[in-house]
Phi, psi and omega in degrees: 000333182091166178282159181304319182293329177288321180296312184293326175298318179293322181297319186262356188308314184270352180083000180226130168251115181280124181258119184260098185255093178229185189257349180206178184299309186299316182290328178294313179296317181299322179284328184284321188303311179299326180292317178295318179294333178283350177110358176291136189252337184245119182235138177243128177247107183295141180285000171295339173275117182298342179262009186300318184296319178293323178295319178300312179306311184294316182293325177298321178291313187281334183230070185297341181271347179281164177247110188249129181232172177249142177247174181052042180272101191264343184211171184299319181299318178294321179299313181295317180299319182294316180295320178296330179282350178114001180299130180268340175217155183236134179238139178228152176279350185229178180250109176231113186301328181295330177291317179297314181298314182295316179300312182294324179304325183254015172086009179270147172282149182230132179239088178286163181267151177212146179240352181225166178298319179300317180293323176300314179297315179299319180297316180295318179297329181278356175101015180305138177282330171202167183237121175284120177265114189219137348292153185305127178280250177225158175305325179296323177300315179300313179302315182296317180295318181291341175294327180257338178232069189297345184262003185280118177277099187260138180234089178297136184214140178107103180082013178268124178263152182310317180295340180282341190304313181305322180295321178294317181294322178297326179287346177118357176297147179275337178191172174232143170273124183236120185250257189302326181296330180291321180297333181268359184267129178303143185301327179297321178295321179295317178300319180295319179297318179297317180296321182292000000 
C-alpha cells in the first residue's frame, strides 16, 4: 500500500480527486473505469453507496497503480471497514478525530472536512494528511487562509467543475475533489486536463 506520505502525494499529484457518487457496486465500477483509463489516478468512492466497499476491492485489484479511497467516512467503524476493503485514503465531510486515528493506525491517509479556519487548524492539529474544504468556498478564500496558514494542504470539494481546477490550484489548493461535474465532462476533456 505504501507509506502515508506516499499515498497523500499520489492523491494530490494530478490536482484532481475524482468522486464516484453512484448507488451500487456495478455502477461505481462502471463510472470509475473510463476515468482511470483516461489517466486519472486518484478516485474516491463515498460510503453513501452501499456497494462502495466492494467497488473499492474490485478497483484495487483491477487498477493496482491507481490510488483508491473511501469518502463520507463518518466514524471509526466505517474507517476500519474501508481500509480492510483496500481504501488507501479516507475522506470525510466533517472532522472526527477517531476517523483520523483509525485511518492512521492502518496506514491510510486521512482528509477530514472543514468549513472554517478554526476547523482547518483543528484538523491539522489532529494529524490530517490534507483537509477537505467543504463545501468549496472561493479560490480567494483559499488564498486568504494560506496567507495565515501557509502550510495547510487544502482540497476544496463540492461544486468544483473540471475547468475550475487550475484557478483553485493557482490559489494554492493542493487538489480539488470533483464529483458530479466530472460525470458530465466528455472523456476527451478529462484526458486533456490530465495531460495539462
